[in-house]
N, C-alpha and C positions, 0 to 999 in steps of 0.2 A: 130170120132172127138177126138183130143187129150184131155187128162185129165189134169186139172190144179193141181198143187201141193197145199197141205194144208199149213196153216201157220206153222205148226210143221215141215213139210217137207222142207219148205223154210228155217226155222231156222237150221235144221240139215245140209242142203246144205251149209249154211253160216259157220257152224262149221267146215265142211270139208275144205272149202277154208282157214279158219283161221288156222286150224291145219297144213296145208301145209306151210303157211306163217311162223308159229312159228318154225317148224322144219327146214326150210330153213334159219332161223335167229338164230340158235343155242339154241333154247329153248327145254327143255325136258318136254314133257307133262306128268304130274303126274296123272291127272284125267280129263276126259271130260264128262260132263253131258248134254245129249240132251234135257232134260225137260226144256222148256222155263221158267217155274215158279221157278226153282231151281237156286239159285246163290251161288257161281260163276258157270259159264258154263264150264270154264276151269281153272284148277290149273296147272301152269307150273313153271319151274325153269330155271334160266339162271345165270351162274356164282355163283351158290349156293344161289341165292336170289329167294324166292317164289314170284309168281305173280298170283293174283286172277283176272280173266278176265271175263267180261260179254260181250256177243255178241248180236247184233241186226241186222237182215237182212230184207230188204224190196225190193219190186219190182219197177222198173222204173215207174214213174219218182221220186219215193221216195227212201230214204236211211234209214236204221235202226236208231233208236234213243232211248234214255232213259230219264225218268223223273229225276229231281234232287233228289227225294226221293229214287229212285233205286240206284243212284250213292252214296248217303249217306249211304245206307244200305251196299253196297259193301265195302266202305271205313271202316265202323265200323267192319265188319267181317274180312277184311284183317288185320286191326290193331291188332286184337286178336292173330294173328299168325305171327306178324312181317313181313307181306307180303306187296308188292306193289299192287296197284289197277289200273286196266286198262280197258278201254272200246274199243270195236271194232265195228265200224259202217260200215255196208256193204250194197251195193246196187247191184242188179243184173238186167240185161236186156237180153231179148231173142235175141240171136245172129242173128237169121234169120230176125227179125224185124229191127235190126241195119243195116244189110246188104241191106235190101230193103228200108231203110229209112222210115219205117212204125212205127210211134210212138205208135200206138195202139198195134201192135204186140210186140213191145219192152216190154210192160207191161204185157205180158202173160207168166206166169211161168208154162209152160207145162212140164209134166213129160218127162224125156228122151230128152229134148231139150238141145241145147248148149247155154251157157250164157256168156255174158261179165260181168266183175265184177268191181265195183267201191269200192276200199278199199285202204285207204291211210296209213295203219299201225295202231299200237296201240296208244291210247290217254291215257297217264298216268294221274291219278287224285290224288289230295292231299288235306288234310285239310288245310284251311286257318288259318294263325296265328292270 
């Protein structure tokens, strides 16, 4: 029987997807931290501007999310380094489940499975005036 990925493995899988997106969009990855508890998860640079990024990945029917307190902590940390702050919300679905139109299988993050990804790009966050 296939083995399910742990939350940490799902997070690392999301970071792999995000890193490919960043590289394809002219970001230079300065640092990537796979530990879910450490913020930011990625420090990248584009056109000389530092960007601190936190990423959340979840399995169908869910999508990764962050609490307002986590976003506020990211903003405060980024401000110390004159960096922009961004969130990446990713959702993954088991591709075999999608092909078979089996919603239950879509929500199974089996190791070594193929996945469809729901990711709309970075969401930049700012302090309100």
